[in-house]
N, C-alpha and C positions, 0 to 999 in steps of 0.2 A: 151230307156227307158223313160218313163212315167214320166211328172214332176206333180203339182200341177200347176194353174194358180198366185199362189204369186212368184215358183221359175219360169216360166217362164216370168214375166210380173213384173220390179221394180215397186211400185208404189213413187211416185215422189212429196210430199202435203207440203204446202200444196196450194200456188196458184203459176201462172206463174209468172202475173202480179207483184208482191212481187220481185222474182226473175230478173224482166227485173231491176228492181227500185231502185236495192243492187248494182250494176256496178258505180255509180256513184263517191263513194269515195275509188276508188281502181288506182291501178298506175300499170308496168306493172311487176314492181322489188314488191310491197308487194303482188300481186297476185301469182308469182312464190314463192315469199316466204311463203305466206299461203299452198300453196301445197308441201313445201317441210317438213311444220309444221308436215302436215298429211301422209306424209313419216317418218319423225321419232319416232309418235307416233306408227306407224303400227310397225317399228323397237323397241320399245318397249315392245308392246304387246306380239310380236311373240319370241322374245329372251331378253329381259329384257337391250339391245344393248350391248347384250353380242358378235356377233357375229359382223366380217368385215360385212359392209353395204356402197352400191354406190350410187350416185342419178346424172343423166348425161343430161343435158338439153341441147336439141341443138336443131336449125332448118332444115327445106330443106324446097330449092325452085322447088315449081311445077308449072311454067307457070309464070303468074302476080302475082301467091299466095304463102305463107310463113306459112308454118308448122311449130307447136313448139312441141316437144315432149318433155314430161318432164316421163323419167322410173329409178326404183330404182329396190331393188333386197330385200327390208327391208320386207316380209313375206307376201307379199300379202292378200290380202282381201276375204273373205269366200261367195259362191254366196249368200247367203241366207242378204248379209249385205251390199249386192250390192246397195240400194237405199243409204244408209248411204251416200255415197260418194259425193250426189248430192240433197237428197232430205233433204228442208230447214227445219230450225229449230233439224233435226234430227241427232245424230250421234252416233256414235258405241264408243266412247269414255268414259271411267269411272273415277272416281275421281281416277286417281292412276297418278299424276305428268305429266298427259299428256301437251302439248303446245297447241295444238287445243282444244278449250274448247267452244265456244259455236255455233258450231254446223252452222254455215253461213260463214265462210271463205273461203271454198271451194269452195261454192260456184258460195259466188259472185266475187269466181279468175276467174273460167270457162266461167263465164256470159262476164265478161270482156276484157279478151283473146280473146274468138272469139267465133263464133257460123256458123258453126256446130262443136264438139269436139266428142272425143269417148275416151270411158274409158275400159282399159281391164285388167283384173287381172287372177293370178291362187295361189290358197291358198297352199299350201304342203299336206293337208289334202285330197286333192279334183282329181279326175281324169283328169278334162279338166278346162283350164281355162273358161273364163267367159268376155262377153264384152254387152255394150250398146252404141246405138249412137245418140246426141239430136240434132237437125236441129232446124231450123227457122220455119218450118211447126208445129212442136210441140207446138213451142211457140205459134202460130195463132189458134189451137185447143184449146178450154175453157171447152172442154166436157173429154176430157178423159188425164188421169195425169202420166198416165201410158208409162214404154218403154218395148218394148221385149227384153229378153236377146238373144244374141248366145250363143253357146259353143264356146270356140275357143281352139284348140289343139294343135295352135303354139304360145301359147307363153307360158315359161318355170315355175314351179314351182317358187314362191318368187315372183314373178316380177308382179311390175304394171306399166302402160303406160298409159299416158295421150296423147291426141293427138289432137292439136288446129288447126281442117285444112284450117284455113286461120284468122290469127295472126293480130288482130287490130291495133298493133304498126309499125313503120317501126323496122327491126332491121339491126345494123351496126356495125362493130368493137368496135362504140364506144359503143352502147347499150350493147352488150357482156361487156366490161371491167367493166359497172357501175353494170352490174349485177353482176359479179366476186365479187369487191368490196363489194357490199352491204349483197355478200350472206357469207365471211368471216368476214364480222363485226358482224352478226346476231349470227352466228354458231362457233364461233370463240371458245366459251367452247368444243365445238364436236369437231371441226381441230387442231387445237393448242395444244401441244403436253404440252409446258409451263405451259397453262392455265388449261389443265386438273391436271398437279402434283401439280399445287398452288391446287389445286380444290378436290383431292383426286378422280376424275376419270381415265377411262381408256376406252376410246371409239378410235373406229376404223373406221370411217367415211371418206370417201374422194366425193366433188361433184366439177364435172367438168360441162363447159360452152362451149356446143362448141368444143370438146376433151380436153381443156384447165383446168389444174386443177385451182378451188380455192385455194387461199390462206389466210390462216388467219391474222387477226390482231397483235396476238401474246398476250405476259404479258407486259405491262407497262416496261419503260426501271425506273425504281427506281434507288432512288440512295441508295447504303447499306454502309452508313456511320458509324464506329466506337466508333463516338462523344456524350454523353449523349443523349444515347440511339437514335437516330437517323432512324434507320434501318425499312425499311416497318415491319407491324407486319398483323394478321390475326387473326382475332377472333369469331372460329367458333361454327355452332351449338346451338345459340342463340335462343329459344325455346318461343315462340308467340303461348298463349293460347287465343284465345276468346270465346265467347259462341257462336258466332251464326257460329261459326265451328264446324263440327262435327272432323277434327285432326287439329294438330298444324302445325304453321308456324314454318319454320325455317330459320335463319337471319343470313348469313357469312356476313362478314364488313373486308376488305383488306384497308388499308390505307398507303401512303408514301410519299415520294417527292421524284420529279424527277431528274435522274441523270444531264437532260440538261433543261435549262426554255423552255416551251413549251406550248405558252396561246392556242393554238387548241386541243392539245389533256389533257392539265389539267380540274380537274372539275369530276366528278362523272359518272360512267358506271352503270347502273341496268338491272340486269339479273334477269328474270323472269322465274321458270321451264327450267334452262340450255341457255333459249333463251334471249341474248340481248336484250333488247326493247329502250333502252335509251342511247346516247353516250356523255360521257365528258360533261355532265350535266353542267353547272353552273349558273342554279337559282332554283327556289322552288324545282321541281324535286330535282336534287343531292344536298338538305337539304342547299342551302345558302339563306339567305332573313332577315327579321328584326324579324320572327316571335319566341316567347318560345323559341320553340326545336329546330330554327334551327340556325346552325354555324354563323351566321355574312353573310353579303353580300361579292358576289365572285366579286375581281376587281382586276385591271391589276397586283399588286403584287402578286398573287396568283396564280402562273404561273406554279409552282413546285407539287404543291398538287393535286394527284391522286388519287381516290377511287373507290374500286370496292363495290358496293352491291348485293347480290343474295338474293332469297328469293324463297324458294319450301316449296311444301305440296301436300297431297293429299286427302285435303278439295276441293270441290268444285272451280274449276279454275277460274269461272266467279266473286268470291268474291275478288281475286288477284286484285293488283292494277293498272292495265293496261285496255289499251283499246283495241276494237275488232278488231284493225288493230294493235296493239301490236305495237305500233310505239311510246308511249305516257308514262305517271304515273300519278295517279289521288293522286295529294298530298291531299288530301280531302277524302282519304279513307281510315276504322278506322285501317288497319293495319301498313298504315304507320305513323297517328296522336297516334295511342294510344285508351287508354281506361281508365275510372279510376281504373281501374283493372289490366292493361296492356299494359307497357309501348310501344310505336312503334317501330317505324325505325327510324324516324328522332330524337327520345331522343335518342336511342344508339348510333346510326350514329353521334350525338354531342358530347358524352360520350367519344369513340373512338377516335374523330379525329380533337376535339380542339384544343388540343396542336400542331398537325400537323398545324392546321390552322393557329394560331397564328405564329408559326416560320414562317411560309412560306412568311409574309410580310416582306418580304428584311432585316430578322435578323438573318441571320445563313450566311455567306459569303462562296460562292462559290466554295472556294478552299475546305472547310468540306463535301461535296457533290461532285463537279464534279469529284472530285480523284479517287469516286469509285463505278465505275460503278458493273453492276453482274460481268462481266467475271477479276475485279481485282483481283489481287491475296491476296490484302488486304480486298479484302468485309465482311464484316457480315455474319457468317450462311454461309460461302463458297456462297457468291451470293445469298442467298434462302430466302423467306419472312418467318419469323418468327413464330409460329403458334400457339395458346393458344385455346383449351376447355372449350369453355364454354357453355355447355350444362346443366351444374348448378349453373353458379352465377348466378347472378341481379344486377349486373353493374362491373363495368371496374376499375379492381384494378389500384392504384397508380405505379406500379410497369411497370404495363403493357402501359405504355404513358412516350413519351420522356421529358427531364427534361428543362421545357425552361427557363431554368435560364441558362442553356448552360455553365456551370462552365467551362468542358473539353475547352470547345472552347475559352470561353476568356482567360483561360492561358496560350493556345499554339498561341492561337494570337497575344496574348501581348508578347510572346516569342519569334516570329517572327520578331513584329514590332523590338521592341531592337534591334535582333541580326541585322537588315539592319542597323540600328542607326551605330550599332556598329561593321560593316561591318564584320562580319564573318557571319558561318553558323555549326550547333551543329549536323549533322545528325546523326550520333554515339550515342549522348546522349535522343535522340529522341525513344520511342516507335518504332520498326520496321511498325508496323501497321498504325501507324498515321502521319510515314514520309513522305508519298503525303501530306496528307494536308500541310504539314510542310512546304515540298521545294516549293507547288501553291502558299501558302501566303507570303512565305519571296520571292520570285520573283514577286509578288504584290507591297510588300512593300520596297525595296528597289529602289533605285536609277540607279545602275548598273547589269549586267548580273548574276547572282547568282554565275556563273562561276568561276566569279572574287571576291568571297568572299572567305576570308582566310577559309580553313577547322581546327573550335579546335574538343576536348573532350571532354572540359570544359565549360559547359554550367556557364553563368554568376547566380550568387542568384538571388532569386527573388526578394527579396528590391532592387538590382541592376536595375532588368529590369523596372520597375517600374518607374526608376528616367535616363534610360537611354541616354534621349536627357542631361539631365546634365553629368552624367557618362562621353558620350562623348566630350562635352567641357573638359570639368575636364583632359582626354588623351590629346587633343589636348596643352591645354595649358602647360601640365607638356613636349611636345615634343616638342613643343615653345618654353620654356623656357631651354631645353636642347640643343637644334639648337642653342639660343644665346649666349651657354656655348662651341659648337664643341663638344658635347660629346653625343655619344649613349649608354644605356646601359638598358635594358628590363631584367635584373636580379633578380629587385624586384614586377615586373608585373605578373600579372594572362596569361593565355595563351589566354584568349578571350578579354586580355586586350593590348596585343601585335600587333595584325594587325592594329587599327588603329592610334596606336601612329609610324609602323612602316612607316604607307602610310602615315604621315604628314610631319615626317622627310623627306622621299622619293618625295615628292611633293613641297618641300615648300625649301629645300636645295640642293645650288649647289656645297657648298664648298666640303673638306675632313672631314668628320665626324671618330670623334678618337672613337673607342670602349671600354668603360671603365668598369674596372671590379668594382670599387668600386663607387657610387657617391661619391664627397665633401658633409661633412655636409651644409654646408648652400645652397647644390638646392635639393629640393625636387628628393623622390628617386621613390615615387607612386601618384596616382592616388589620393588618400584619402589625403595624404602633402596639395593638393593646396586648398581643404575644410578646411583643418585645420585650425582655425583661428589664431594661432601662426604664421602662414605664410602669408604675407605682398604680393599679386601677382605685386604690382607697384615698388618690390626692384627689380624686374624680367622683368625691361619696359613690366610687362604686363598687360594687361584692364580690367576693374571693373569684366568683366564677363567671363567665358568659351569664346574662340574659337570654333567657331565650321566651318566645312566647308563643301564644297561641289565639286562634279568633273565636275561641272559643271557651267559658270559665264556667265554673258552678258557684252556685251562692256561698256562705257563708255559712248557712248553715249545713248544706249539703256538705263542706269540707271539712264540718265536726262531727257529722253524724254517719257519715258513709265509712267503711271497711274495706280492703283490700288482699285481695285474696291471690294468691299466684300456688298455683299446681305444676307438679312436673309429673310426665307420664312417658312410661317405656314403652314401645310397640318391637314388634320383630314378627312381621307378615301377617298371617292368619291367626298367631300365637295370641292366647289370653294375653290383656293391655294390662298393666299395672304402675299404678301412682301412688303420687301422694302431696299433703299441704306442703307447702315451703315456704309460705311468707301471709302471715292472718295481722295485719297490723291499719290503725286508723289510716284514712288517707291523709290527713295533714302531716302526719308522722313521716307517711312513705315519702309526699311532696317535700318535705324540707329534709328528708336524704338523701335527694336527688338536687339538690337545690332547688329548688322549683316553687314560685311562691304559690301558697295554701290554697288558691282559688284557682290554679291552673288546669286549662280542660284537660277534657280525658283522653283526645288526641296526643297532649302534649307529656302528658305523663306516662302512656304507652311507649311515645317514642324516645323517651329518656332511659325507660326502666330497659326497653329493646337494646338501646345502646347499650347501656351498663353492662346486662348482659352477655352482649359479645362481644365485648372488650378482656370479658375474663376469660371467655372460650376462644379468642382468638390468643 
């Protein structure tokens, strides 16, 4: 069959010198990713990525040479578009959401990986495939910019194969592993089922390197806390219209706090046209810094904040805020910083993520996050991100953000502190979804294993929980008075008062106690009697204040030899800390000042001192 010269030879314009100069800023990984971008764009043009696609990357050893082959089944390239795969500045891609948009990516990659190389492809609408080969002699010929196209009957329809005949890079197992990791990061949205579920996609892509599959990074390990709206949220389809673009840009923001602290993965991921461009950005690229539209500086305390930004458009991809290597974000791009008419990405991000940014500064106790991984039975929304349609909204509404006052956390934390002080646990009185946080916080507050705490069905009243320390002292004093009179009676006590009362008697009484059915009139029968001004505690050989007890004590020698020191430190974000020693006294003197026995345990001294300071601050 006769062919025209245009069909027989592909014109690769404009200059070979420009092609040679391109390779300076390319690495093995970035070069391979560029060629994969082309394959994904071909897949989009062929079937809109609706069918299964496979990209295989592997090497063959030929003597002292290493061949690198990249083969895909994403649809093939028509013979008439063969030049588009290598002609500088020429691209077959349209403004259709393509990843490869600059018309130089594949060219830079091929020159960088090695010359000579061969490109083969077979479009399903054509009877045969085609191939062409670029060698060093072609680069040396300044007059002929074309290459001969040859028919290729062996390559299957829908297949494109690039063979680098002599790879410029050393290929080792470490090389292959690093490439798999980079591919899994860049194409996470195409490879991860969880990410596709989050983003509403359904791709069937497989990538292998030396016959081993690339594993996706997956979705962030967010915490799905039921407290104060702390669960992760996704704001979808925010429409950004700019005068210089012929089509709108659609912005999606997903934000939450991580289940576990992780400084390395915290920050912002940015996806453009579904390709991840930056990962865990903690600088201005990720929306952090001192600018008016930014969240504020990212520091060591923000080790749970994880954000995902996605940008998609059918407009000219060159206008998107990425560089030609697709490895960084142009923070000055109009799409990112906005215009007088249209709020940019950073403005929307600040409004969506500010509450999470504020709360991540160690303001949420870990019990209220780490108890609620995505696989937890108590996870909000069954461990799935809560989604909001923002296609017609102009701002983030308050109901779609966490409550930074944290009233629910404050309430349960107060309960846990009080229950630890009273040596009780009230699991059954706590909402089932909130029990994991309660139990974890209780374990942190208690000076003993929570399995040793007495389970009670009735919680103390809120007004008691706010003064639990004093209530514990009154209960101890009641028990001490009863001990002095050799009686035990709990008939007038609430169920939550009995454990501390009985514990005091069990730990301080060796003699046989009489269980009384009724308390003599001259003795107090409840803790409230202790605080009644008509009772004089001295009448019962008591002290001037409540008696608090600890399961731990120190020896007399420790009490006399140890010194208590207290430091006050002022901090302000990244500013240098300032501090000074404000207390340096013998341990025994501090105990006496706090109305404690001289050999009171560490936990009790800390508890008393903390309470004293809190009273001053309040």
